[in-house]
C-alpha positions as CSV (number, residue, x, y, z in Angstrom):
1,M,22.1,118.0,95.0
2,L,22.0,114.3,94.7
3,E,18.4,114.0,93.6
4,S,19.0,116.1,90.5
5,Y,20.8,113.3,88.5
6,S,18.8,112.0,85.6
7,S,19.6,109.7,82.7
8,V,18.1,110.0,79.2
9,S,18.5,108.3,75.8
10,A,21.1,109.3,73.2
11,S,18.4,110.5,70.8
12,S,17.5,113.4,73.0
13,L,21.1,114.8,73.0
14,A,21.3,115.6,69.3
15,S,20.9,119.3,69.8
16,S,23.0,119.7,72.9
17,S,25.9,117.3,72.5
18,S,26.2,116.4,68.8
19,I,26.4,112.7,69.6
20,S,26.5,110.5,66.5
21,Q,24.7,107.1,66.3
22,Q,26.7,104.3,64.9
23,T,26.6,100.5,64.9
24,P,25.7,99.3,68.4
25,F,28.6,98.1,70.5
26,N,28.8,96.7,74.0
27,Y,31.1,99.4,75.2
28,S,32.3,99.7,78.7
29,V,33.8,103.3,78.8
30,D,32.1,106.6,78.9
31,L,33.6,110.1,78.4
32,L,32.1,112.5,81.0
33,W,31.5,116.1,80.0
34,R,30.3,119.1,82.0
35,E,29.3,122.6,80.9
36,T,30.6,125.2,83.4
37,G,27.9,127.8,82.8
38,S,24.9,125.6,83.5
39,G,26.2,122.6,85.3
40,T,24.7,120.3,82.6
41,G,26.6,117.0,82.3
42,V,26.8,114.7,79.3
43,R,28.1,111.1,79.2
44,W,29.3,109.7,75.9
45,G,29.3,106.0,75.5
46,M,32.6,105.3,73.6
47,S,33.8,102.6,71.3
48,G,37.4,103.6,71.1
49,A,37.2,107.1,69.5
50,N,33.6,106.6,68.3
51,V,30.7,108.0,70.2
52,I,27.8,105.5,70.1
53,S,25.4,106.6,72.8
54,G,24.8,109.2,75.4
55,G,23.1,110.4,78.6
56,L,22.5,113.6,80.6
57,F,22.9,114.4,84.2
58,T,22.4,117.7,86.0
59,M,24.1,119.5,88.9
60,P,22.6,123.0,89.1
61,D,24.8,124.1,91.9
62,L,27.9,125.3,90.0
63,G,29.9,125.3,93.2
64,W,30.0,121.5,92.9
65,K,32.6,120.2,90.5
66,V,33.7,116.7,89.4
67,A,37.0,116.2,91.2
68,A,37.7,112.6,90.2
69,T,36.1,109.3,89.3
70,G,36.7,105.7,90.6
71,D,35.0,102.6,91.7
72,V,34.6,103.4,95.4
73,N,32.2,100.5,96.2
74,R,34.0,98.0,94.0
75,D,30.9,96.9,92.1
76,G,32.6,97.2,88.7
77,E,31.0,100.5,87.8
78,T,32.8,103.8,88.1
79,D,31.5,106.4,90.6
80,I,31.8,110.2,90.7
81,L,33.7,112.2,93.4
82,W,32.4,115.8,93.8
83,R,34.0,118.7,95.7
84,H,32.3,122.0,96.6
85,S,33.9,125.4,96.4
86,P,34.2,127.4,98.5
87,S,33.3,125.1,101.4
88,G,35.6,122.2,100.4
89,A,32.9,119.6,101.1
90,M,33.1,116.3,99.3
91,A,30.7,113.5,98.3
92,W,30.6,110.3,96.3
93,W,27.8,109.6,93.8
94,I,27.4,105.8,93.6
95,L,26.3,104.8,90.1
96,Q,24.5,101.6,89.1
97,N,23.5,100.9,85.5
98,Q,24.5,104.5,84.6
99,S,22.0,106.0,87.2
100,L,22.5,107.5,90.6
101,S,22.0,104.8,93.2
102,S,23.2,106.4,96.4
103,A,25.6,108.9,97.8
104,F,27.8,109.6,100.9
105,A,29.8,112.5,102.2
106,L,33.5,112.6,103.0
107,P,35.4,114.8,105.5
108,T,35.6,118.4,104.4
109,L,39.0,119.9,103.5
110,S,38.4,123.7,103.5
111,D,41.8,124.7,102.2
112,L,41.2,125.0,98.5
113,N,44.9,125.2,97.7
114,W,44.7,121.4,98.1
115,T,43.1,119.9,95.0
116,I,42.1,116.3,94.3
117,A,44.5,114.9,91.8
118,G,43.1,111.4,91.4
119,T,42.1,108.2,93.0
120,G,43.4,104.6,93.2
121,D,44.1,101.8,95.6
122,V,47.6,102.9,96.6
123,N,48.1,100.7,99.7
124,G,46.6,97.5,98.3
125,D,43.7,97.1,100.8
126,Q,41.0,97.0,98.1
127,K,39.7,100.4,99.0
128,L,39.8,103.5,96.8
129,D,42.3,106.2,98.1
130,I,42.4,109.9,97.3
131,L,45.5,111.8,96.0
132,W,45.9,115.4,97.0
133,R,48.2,118.1,95.5
134,N,48.8,121.5,96.9
135,T,48.9,123.9,94.0
136,V,50.9,126.6,96.0
137,T,53.5,124.5,97.8
138,G,53.8,121.6,95.4
139,N,53.1,119.1,98.3
140,N,51.4,115.7,97.4
141,V,49.7,113.4,99.8
142,W,47.7,110.2,99.6
143,W,44.7,109.8,101.9
144,Y,44.2,106.1,102.8
145,M,40.5,105.6,102.8
146,Q,38.0,103.1,104.0
147,D,34.8,104.2,102.3
148,S,34.2,107.6,103.9
149,Q,36.8,107.3,106.7
150,I,40.4,108.5,106.5
151,I,42.5,105.7,108.1
152,G,46.0,107.1,107.3
153,S,48.1,109.1,104.9
154,V,51.5,109.2,103.2
155,A,53.4,112.1,101.7
156,L,55.0,112.0,98.3
157,Q,57.9,114.0,97.0
158,T,57.2,117.7,96.6
159,V,57.1,118.8,93.0
160,D,57.3,122.3,91.5
161,P,53.8,123.9,91.3
162,G,54.4,124.3,87.6
163,W,53.6,120.6,87.2
164,K,50.1,119.2,87.4
165,I,48.9,115.7,88.0
166,V,46.5,115.0,85.1
167,S,45.8,111.4,85.7
168,T,46.4,108.3,87.9
169,G,46.4,104.7,86.7
170,D,48.5,101.6,86.3
171,F,50.8,102.7,83.4
172,N,53.1,99.6,83.4
173,R,50.4,97.1,84.5
174,D,52.2,96.0,87.7
175,G,49.2,96.5,90.0
176,F,50.5,99.8,91.5
177,V,49.0,103.2,90.9
178,D,51.2,105.5,88.8
179,L,51.0,109.2,88.3
180,L,50.9,111.2,85.0
181,W,52.4,114.7,85.2
182,Q,52.2,117.6,82.7
183,H,54.2,120.8,82.9
184,Q,51.8,123.7,82.5
185,A,54.2,125.9,80.5
186,T,56.0,123.4,78.3
187,S,53.3,120.7,78.1
188,T,56.0,118.1,78.8
189,L,54.5,114.7,79.9
190,Q,55.9,112.2,82.2
191,W,54.6,109.1,84.0
192,W,55.9,108.4,87.5
193,V,56.1,104.6,87.8
194,M,55.3,104.0,91.4
195,K,55.4,101.2,94.0
196,G,53.1,102.5,96.6
197,S,54.5,105.9,97.6
198,Q,58.0,105.1,96.2
199,I,59.0,106.4,92.8
200,I,60.6,103.7,90.7
201,Q,61.3,105.6,87.5
202,G,60.1,108.4,85.2
203,V,58.9,107.7,81.7
204,S,58.5,110.6,79.2
205,L,55.7,110.7,76.7
206,P,55.3,112.5,73.4
207,T,53.6,115.9,73.7
208,S,50.7,117.3,71.7
209,L,50.1,120.4,69.7
210,P,50.6,123.5,71.9
211,T,46.9,124.4,71.8
212,A,45.6,121.1,73.1
213,T,45.0,120.3,76.7
214,L,45.4,116.7,78.1
215,A,42.0,115.8,79.5
216,G,43.2,112.5,81.0
217,A,44.4,108.9,80.6
218,Y,42.2,105.9,80.4
219,D,42.1,102.5,78.6
220,L,39.5,103.4,75.9
221,N,40.2,100.4,73.6
222,Q,40.4,97.9,76.4
223,D,43.8,96.5,75.7
224,G,45.3,97.1,79.1
225,H,47.3,100.2,78.2
226,L,46.3,103.7,79.3
227,D,45.4,105.9,76.3
228,L,45.4,109.7,76.2
229,V,42.5,112.0,75.5
230,W,43.1,115.6,74.3
231,R,40.9,118.7,74.0
232,D,41.6,121.8,72.0
233,Y,39.4,124.6,73.5
234,N,40.2,127.0,70.6
235,T,38.9,124.8,67.9
236,G,36.6,122.4,69.8
237,S,38.5,119.4,68.4
238,N,39.1,116.3,70.5
239,S,41.4,113.4,69.9
240,L,42.4,110.0,71.2
241,W,45.9,108.7,71.3
242,I,46.0,104.9,71.4
243,M,49.0,104.1,73.5
244,Q,51.2,101.0,74.1
245,G,53.3,102.1,77.1
246,S,55.0,105.3,76.1
247,T,54.5,104.7,72.3
248,V,51.7,106.3,70.3
249,L,50.2,103.6,68.1
250,E,47.5,105.7,66.5
251,K,45.9,109.1,66.7
252,Y,42.1,109.4,66.2
253,D,39.7,112.3,66.0
254,I,36.8,112.3,68.4
255,R,33.7,114.3,67.6
256,S,34.3,118.0,68.1
257,V,32.5,120.0,70.8
258,V,32.6,123.8,70.1
259,G,32.6,126.0,73.1
260,S,35.3,126.6,75.7
261,S,32.8,126.1,78.5
262,W,32.5,122.3,77.9
263,D,35.1,120.3,79.9
264,I,36.0,116.7,79.8
265,V,35.9,115.9,83.5
266,G,36.4,112.2,83.8
267,F,35.9,108.7,82.5
268,L,33.3,106.2,83.6
269,S,33.3,102.4,83.1
270,R,31.0,99.6,84.0
271,P,30.8,95.8,83.6
272,K,31.0,94.9,79.9
273,S,28.1,92.9,78.6
274,E,29.0,89.7,76.7
275,E,29.7,90.7,73.1
276,V,28.3,88.8,70.2
277,D,31.1,86.7,68.8
278,A,32.6,88.0,65.6
279,G,32.1,86.0,62.4
280,N,34.5,83.2,61.9
281,S,35.0,83.3,58.1
282,L,34.8,85.7,55.1
283,L,31.3,84.5,54.5
284,S,30.1,85.1,58.0
285,A,32.2,88.2,58.8
286,T,30.9,90.8,61.2
287,I,30.1,93.9,59.1
288,E,31.6,97.2,60.3
289,S,30.0,100.5,59.3
290,T,33.3,102.2,58.7
291,A,37.0,101.4,58.4
292,Q,37.6,102.8,61.8
293,F,36.5,100.4,64.5
294,F,37.5,99.1,67.9
295,R,36.8,95.6,69.1
296,A,37.7,93.5,72.1
297,Q,37.2,89.7,71.8
298,R,38.8,86.3,72.2
299,V,40.0,83.5,70.0
300,S,40.5,80.0,71.2
301,V,40.8,76.4,70.0
302,G,37.1,76.3,69.5
303,D,36.9,79.7,67.9
304,L,40.1,80.1,65.9
305,N,39.2,83.1,63.8
306,D,37.3,86.4,64.1
307,V,36.7,88.2,60.9
308,Y,35.5,91.8,60.4
309,Q,34.3,93.2,57.0
310,F,34.6,96.9,56.0
311,S,34.5,99.0,52.9
312,V,36.3,102.2,51.8
313,A,34.8,104.6,49.3
314,Q,38.1,106.3,48.5
315,S,41.8,105.5,48.4
316,G,43.8,105.9,51.6
317,I,46.0,104.4,54.3
318,F,44.5,101.7,56.5
319,T,46.1,100.8,59.8
320,A,45.3,98.1,62.4
321,H,46.8,97.4,65.9
322,L,46.3,94.2,67.8
323,T,47.0,94.7,71.5
324,G,46.1,93.5,74.9
325,L,47.0,89.9,74.0
326,S,46.7,87.2,76.7
327,G,48.0,84.6,74.2
328,D,49.5,84.5,70.7
329,A,47.3,85.7,67.9
330,D,47.8,87.4,64.5
331,V,46.0,90.1,62.6
332,K,45.7,90.0,58.7
333,L,44.2,92.3,56.1
334,I,42.5,90.4,53.4
335,Q,40.7,91.2,50.1
336,N,38.4,88.5,48.6
337,S,39.6,89.3,45.1
338,N,38.0,86.3,43.3
339,G,34.8,86.4,45.3
340,N,34.9,82.8,46.4
341,D,34.9,83.6,50.1
342,Q,38.1,81.7,50.7
343,I,41.6,83.2,51.5
344,D,43.6,82.3,48.5
345,S,47.2,83.1,47.4
346,G,47.8,86.8,47.0
347,E,44.7,87.8,49.0
348,I,46.4,88.6,52.3
349,L,47.4,92.2,51.7
350,A,49.2,92.9,55.0
351,W,50.4,90.6,57.8
352,Q,53.5,91.1,60.0
353,W,53.3,88.8,62.9
354,E,54.9,88.9,66.3
355,R,55.2,86.0,68.6
356,G,54.0,85.6,72.2
357,T,51.8,88.4,73.6
358,T,53.7,91.2,71.8
359,G,51.2,93.5,70.0
360,E,51.1,93.6,66.2
361,S,50.5,96.4,63.7
362,L,49.8,96.5,60.0
363,R,49.6,99.3,57.4
364,R,48.4,99.2,53.8
365,F,47.4,101.7,51.1
366,L,43.9,100.7,49.9
367,N,41.9,101.5,46.8
368,P,38.1,101.8,47.1
369,G,36.6,98.4,47.7
370,N,35.6,95.7,50.3
371,Y,38.1,94.3,52.7
372,Y,38.4,92.0,55.7
373,L,40.4,92.0,58.9
374,Q,41.0,88.6,60.4
375,V,42.3,87.9,64.0
376,N,43.4,84.3,64.3
377,S,44.8,82.1,67.0
378,Y,48.4,81.0,66.6
379,N,48.9,77.3,67.1
380,N,45.5,76.9,68.7
381,Q,46.3,79.2,71.6
382,S,43.5,81.0,73.5
383,A,44.0,84.8,73.4
384,S,41.9,87.8,74.5
385,Y,42.7,90.8,72.3
386,A,41.8,94.3,71.4
387,V,41.9,95.5,67.8
388,S,41.9,99.2,66.8
389,T,41.7,100.3,63.2
390,N,42.0,103.6,61.4
391,F,41.7,105.0,57.8
392,R,43.1,108.2,56.4
393,A,42.1,109.2,52.9
394,A,45.0,109.7,50.5
395,A,45.6,109.8,46.8
396,V,49.0,108.1,47.1
397,D,50.9,106.1,49.6
398,D,53.5,108.4,51.1
399,Q,55.5,105.5,52.4
400,K,55.4,103.1,49.5
401,F,58.6,101.2,48.8
402,S,59.9,100.4,45.4
403,L,62.8,98.5,44.0
404,S,64.1,99.6,40.6
405,V,66.8,98.4,38.2
406,T,69.3,100.4,36.1
407,Y,71.1,98.6,33.3
408,G,74.8,99.2,33.1
409,E,77.7,97.8,31.0
410,G,77.4,94.3,29.6
411,T,73.6,94.2,29.6
412,S,72.9,95.3,26.0
413,G,72.5,91.6,25.0
414,L,69.4,91.1,27.3
415,N,66.3,91.1,25.1
416,A,62.9,92.6,25.9
417,A,61.6,89.4,27.5
418,A,64.6,89.1,29.8
419,R,64.4,92.7,30.8
420,Q,60.7,92.2,31.6
421,A,61.6,89.2,33.7
422,I,64.1,91.3,35.6
423,A,61.6,94.1,36.1
424,E,59.1,91.6,37.5
425,A,61.7,90.3,39.9
426,A,62.1,93.9,41.2
427,S,58.3,94.3,41.5
428,Y,58.1,91.0,43.4
429,W,60.1,92.5,46.3
430,S,58.4,95.9,45.9
431,N,55.1,94.2,46.7
432,I,56.4,92.1,49.6
433,I,58.1,95.1,51.3
434,T,55.1,97.0,52.5
435,S,56.6,100.4,53.3
436,R,59.7,102.4,53.9
437,S,61.8,100.4,56.4
438,A,64.3,101.0,59.2
439,I,67.2,99.4,57.2
440,T,67.1,102.0,54.5
441,Q,66.8,105.8,54.4
442,Y,65.1,105.6,51.0
443,Q,61.7,104.6,49.8
444,N,63.1,103.9,46.3
445,L,66.0,101.6,46.2
446,N,67.9,101.2,42.9
447,I,69.9,98.2,41.8
448,Q,72.7,98.7,39.2
449,L,72.7,95.6,37.0
450,V,75.8,94.8,34.9
451,G,76.9,91.9,32.8
452,L,80.3,90.2,33.0
453,E,81.8,87.2,31.3
454,L,82.6,85.1,34.3
455,S,85.3,82.5,34.1
456,D,83.2,79.9,35.9
457,Y,80.4,79.0,33.5
458,N,78.3,77.6,36.4
459,L,78.1,80.9,38.2
460,L,74.8,82.4,37.1
461,A,74.8,85.7,38.9
462,Y,75.6,87.5,42.2
463,A,74.4,90.6,44.0
464,G,74.7,92.6,47.2
465,P,73.9,95.9,48.8
466,N,75.7,99.2,49.1
467,V,75.6,100.3,52.7
468,T,76.4,103.3,54.8
469,T,76.2,103.9,58.5
470,D,75.6,106.4,61.3
471,W,78.1,104.3,63.3
472,A,75.2,102.7,65.2
473,N,73.2,101.2,62.4
474,L,73.6,100.0,58.8
475,F,71.6,101.5,56.0
476,I,71.2,100.1,52.5
477,V,71.5,103.0,50.0
478,S,71.4,100.9,46.7
479,G,72.3,97.6,45.3
480,N,74.4,95.9,42.7
481,A,73.8,92.8,40.7
482,T,75.9,91.0,38.0
483,V,74.8,88.3,35.5
484,N,77.1,86.0,33.7
485,T,77.1,87.1,30.0
486,R,78.1,83.6,29.0
487,R,74.5,82.7,29.8
488,L,72.8,85.5,28.0
489,A,71.3,83.3,25.2
490,E,69.8,81.0,27.8
491,F,68.5,83.8,29.9
492,N,66.8,85.4,26.8
493,S,65.1,82.2,25.8
494,N,64.0,81.3,29.4
495,P,62.7,84.6,31.0
496,S,60.7,82.8,33.7
497,Y,63.9,81.1,34.8
498,L,65.7,84.4,34.8
499,R,62.9,86.0,36.9
500,S,63.3,83.3,39.6
501,L,67.1,83.8,39.5
502,M,66.9,87.5,39.9
503,I,64.3,87.3,42.7
504,H,67.0,85.3,44.5
505,E,69.7,87.8,43.7
506,F,67.7,90.9,44.6
507,A,67.1,89.3,48.0
508,H,70.9,89.4,48.5
509,A,70.8,93.1,47.4
510,L,68.3,93.6,50.2
511,G,70.8,92.2,52.7
512,L,69.7,88.6,53.0
513,G,72.9,86.6,53.5
514,T,75.1,89.6,52.7
515,L,74.4,91.4,55.9
516,W,74.3,88.5,58.3
517,V,77.5,89.7,60.0
518,P,78.7,93.2,60.9
519,V,80.3,95.3,58.2
520,E,83.7,96.9,58.9
521,F,83.9,100.6,58.2
522,Q,87.3,102.2,58.1
523,Q,88.0,105.9,58.8
524,G,91.6,107.0,58.7
525,N,93.6,104.4,60.6
526,S,90.7,103.1,62.7
527,S,87.9,100.7,61.9
528,T,84.5,100.0,63.4
529,L,82.2,97.0,63.0
530,V,78.6,98.0,62.5
531,G,75.6,95.7,62.4
532,R,74.2,92.7,64.1
533,T,75.5,89.1,64.0
534,Y,72.7,86.8,62.9
535,I,74.7,83.6,62.4
536,N,77.0,81.2,64.2
537,K,79.8,80.2,61.8
538,T,81.1,77.5,64.1
539,T,77.7,75.6,63.9
540,A,76.8,77.0,60.5
541,T,73.4,78.1,61.9
542,Y,71.2,81.2,61.8
543,N,70.5,82.4,65.4
544,A,67.5,81.1,67.3
545,N,66.5,84.5,68.8
546,T,65.1,85.8,65.5
547,Y,61.9,86.0,63.5
548,A,63.3,83.6,61.0
549,A,63.9,81.0,63.7
550,W,60.3,81.2,64.7
551,A,59.2,80.6,61.1
552,Y,61.6,77.6,60.9
553,G,60.1,76.2,64.1
554,E,56.7,76.3,62.4
555,L,58.1,74.5,59.4
556,L,59.4,71.8,61.8
557,G,56.1,71.6,63.6
558,T,57.6,72.5,66.9
559,Y,56.3,76.0,67.0
560,S,59.4,77.2,68.9
561,P,62.3,79.3,67.7
562,T,65.0,77.0,66.3
563,A,68.5,77.7,65.0
564,I,68.4,77.4,61.2
565,P,71.1,75.3,59.2
566,I,72.9,77.6,56.7
567,E,75.4,77.0,53.9
568,A,78.7,76.1,55.6
569,G,81.9,77.9,54.5
570,V,80.4,81.1,53.1
571,F,77.3,81.4,55.2
572,Q,75.2,83.3,52.7
573,H,72.2,80.9,52.1
574,W,70.0,78.4,53.8
575,D,71.5,74.9,53.9
576,E,71.0,73.2,50.5
577,Y,70.2,69.7,51.8
578,Q,67.9,70.8,54.5
579,F,65.8,73.2,52.4
580,D,66.2,71.9,48.8
581,T,64.1,74.0,46.5
582,E,63.5,77.0,48.8
583,L,64.3,80.3,47.1
584,M,67.4,81.2,49.1
585,T,69.4,77.9,48.9
586,P,72.7,78.3,46.9
587,Y,72.1,75.9,44.1
588,A,69.9,76.5,41.1
589,E,66.9,74.3,40.2
590,S,66.1,72.8,36.9
591,I,64.0,74.8,34.5
592,G,60.3,74.5,35.5
593,I,61.0,73.6,39.2
594,A,59.4,76.1,41.5
595,T,61.6,77.9,44.1
596,P,59.1,79.1,46.7
597,T,59.7,82.0,49.0
598,S,59.0,80.7,52.5
599,Q,57.9,82.7,55.5
600,M,61.4,81.9,56.9
601,T,63.0,84.0,54.1
602,L,60.6,86.9,54.6
603,A,61.2,86.7,58.4
604,A,65.0,86.9,57.8
605,L,64.3,90.2,55.9
606,R,62.3,91.3,58.9
607,D,65.2,90.5,61.1
608,L,67.3,93.0,59.1
609,G,64.7,95.7,59.5
610,W,62.4,95.4,56.4
611,N,58.7,95.7,56.8
612,V,57.2,92.7,55.0
613,N,53.9,91.1,54.2
614,Y,54.1,87.5,55.4
615,G,50.9,86.9,53.4
616,A,53.1,87.0,50.2
617,A,55.0,83.9,51.3
618,Q,54.5,81.0,49.0
619,P,53.5,77.5,50.1
620,Y,56.6,75.6,51.2
621,T,57.3,72.5,53.2
622,L,60.6,70.9,54.2
623,P,61.8,67.9,52.1
624,S,60.3,64.6,53.2
625,Y,63.7,63.3,54.2
626,V,64.3,66.2,56.7
627,T,62.8,65.9,60.2
628,A,63.5,67.6,63.5
629,N,65.3,64.4,64.6
630,T,67.8,64.2,61.6
631,L,68.7,67.9,61.3
632,R,72.4,68.2,60.7
633,A,73.1,64.6,61.8
634,G,76.4,64.4,60.0
635,I,75.0,65.7,56.7
636,S,77.1,67.9,54.5
637,S,75.7,71.3,53.4
638,D,76.8,70.4,49.8
639,P,74.5,67.7,48.4
640,S,77.0,67.1,45.5
641,N,79.5,65.8,48.0
642,S,77.8,62.4,48.5
643,S,80.8,61.0,50.4
644,A,79.8,63.2,53.3
645,L,76.3,61.8,53.4
646,S,75.5,58.9,55.7
647,S,74.8,55.6,54.0
648,E,71.1,56.0,55.0
649,T,70.7,59.3,53.1
650,T,73.0,58.8,50.1
651,A,70.3,57.1,48.1
652,I,67.7,59.7,49.0
653,A,70.0,62.5,48.0
654,A,70.9,60.9,44.7
655,A,67.2,60.2,43.8
656,S,66.0,63.6,44.9
657,L,68.8,65.9,43.6
658,G,69.8,64.0,40.5
659,E,73.3,62.9,39.3
660,F,75.3,65.3,37.1
661,A,76.0,63.7,33.7
662,A,75.8,66.3,31.0
663,P,78.8,68.4,30.0
664,T,78.8,71.9,31.5
665,D,78.4,73.7,28.2
666,T,75.1,72.0,27.4
667,P,72.4,74.8,27.1
668,L,69.9,75.1,29.9
669,S,67.0,74.6,27.5
670,S,68.2,71.2,26.3
671,R,69.2,69.3,29.5
672,T,68.2,68.7,33.0
673,V,70.2,71.0,35.3
674,A,71.9,69.1,38.1
675,K,71.5,70.3,41.6
676,G,74.8,71.4,43.1
677,R,76.3,72.6,39.8
678,L,74.6,75.8,38.6
679,V,74.9,78.2,41.5
680,C,74.3,81.7,42.9
681,G,77.7,83.4,42.4
682,C,77.4,85.3,45.7
683,A,79.1,82.5,47.6
684,K,82.2,82.2,45.5
685,H,82.4,86.0,44.9
686,L,82.2,86.8,48.7
687,R,84.6,84.0,49.6
688,A,87.2,85.6,47.4
689,N,86.7,89.3,48.2
690,G,85.5,89.3,51.8
691,L,83.3,92.0,53.3
692,Y,84.7,95.3,54.2
693,T,84.4,99.0,53.6
694,I,87.0,101.7,52.9
695,G,86.6,105.3,53.8
696,S,84.0,107.3,55.7
697,T,80.3,107.0,56.3
698,N,79.7,108.6,52.9
699,L,81.3,105.7,51.1
700,S,79.4,102.4,50.6
701,H,80.4,98.8,50.5
702,L,80.2,97.1,47.1
703,V,79.6,93.4,47.0
């Protein structure tokens, strides 16, 4: 029995196991197969869902079946536990360097109604124990083992025989062995989260297609989470679900094996050889053979970036998941559009960071071409990571988001240049928002633009969203924007200025500033507030427990989430004095002065539920007179109110913001526009009209 094991190279398996050769990878996990008719066994060396090598073993006596796997001698390499039918005899094969090293027998259990359901160190003595399940009575028992000796046992709760234990492993990464159950009739899946023999909780998982059988759970991408491997005996197809807890991050196809006599019988792992470090720049990037790859590496203060290059020959959807983080790191999708091997503005196609050790994901529709995936340390932190990518060919992006504009009353005076500027403003947000998002039920959001002759000449425009609710969440269904027709001539002659203005206003239509407090919905005589509170009106700050607050901390150089000063009184913008030229401050800039969109603004959209590309943020730094030590130190949020400024900052404000001198009817094109005079009209408009909704969930709020 034991002497019949042999190991051969992958090249000799081409005819029997259909193993594909791909770029070499220092993998650590094998998928173990056995053919029930001959006893032939095959081991596939896996890199995630990719088969990259293989080997054969033989067990001619068909009475011996692989019952479980586990590292019984604790040398870092998984061993194989066999059980014989009809005798009930058991034996461990000890593997070393993928070959049989030795073997030893275990006590025989002749009652074949008892089946081995898994292994694991359930009592914490550093020895591999054996889990038994009686398929007739539903009883479950752990054998406490010390190598080949049974030193004790503990019974678990009895479970209906219709349920099967399909895997054991540390599901929630707390150091205890958990149990994965599947109902044979319904395919329902549930983890038992255990603490020794005590059940802590049950966690349900998504189920597969009815014809697929769950082969087991194992961490195939080495991120610390147990993934699921499925086999469809009818079609021969096999698949890998990359999991993060109970959430399916990605589904991959594994090479098919036709023939119902081939079973996946276990997983083997061994110490991982030191990988060659990935390239650290676009120029030295590690070249991947396909857009689907799996890598486990580390970034640190001495190795800040890992870069992988790949190509796609057809259009489709690319996804990447960064998991298993031991420190803070980010993943970015990059295209070297100008060929200079530097990451320039507009070349980061997808990036949606999380902070701490929370995993990150990105998604982007790609056209044929060359691309890069970068994993970089955040704030010089050391971080081990696993990255998994996938690519699905597609002619169009089925989740693409777009913002469109419909022209209503009062807009006939806008010329072609002005309309083009407005269209570009809508496209600006269409490109930043990467896909359909949780805050809207639509992929295409329309903004109705009208023109009104506003009594206040200095109010340029205002905008806001139309929202509905399911009584638990807010959903934006469309938007409205208004421009001051008293300014039409100036808008027509300064389209770039109008473009910047409408980018600002469309952000309000997306909820920025306008949905920072709950919305009141009225139905009959009762009302309900729906939505999250993002701001503190007493301190005039945006909350610290937000994505935007992390971005603000980075602007300050503290790299910690910090409450953000906002416009006092109306609370719809960032504070003017603290943020000066940033896009979402309330006061207009002079023509020609850039109004950059900071990561902080994009993060505030993320807080609302929009999927954004942080790579689209524009370079922005806080004004030189703002430091972490002077924030809100008696400074008014209205820079035109110089009496509220301390004597130390009055001169700075006057020099930086300019003094208003020209009459208010002076055209934009012929004067310097003073800060604090030309404004976004949302503030005054909302102050006068408030924020409320009348009617049922089918009616929307109009700002």
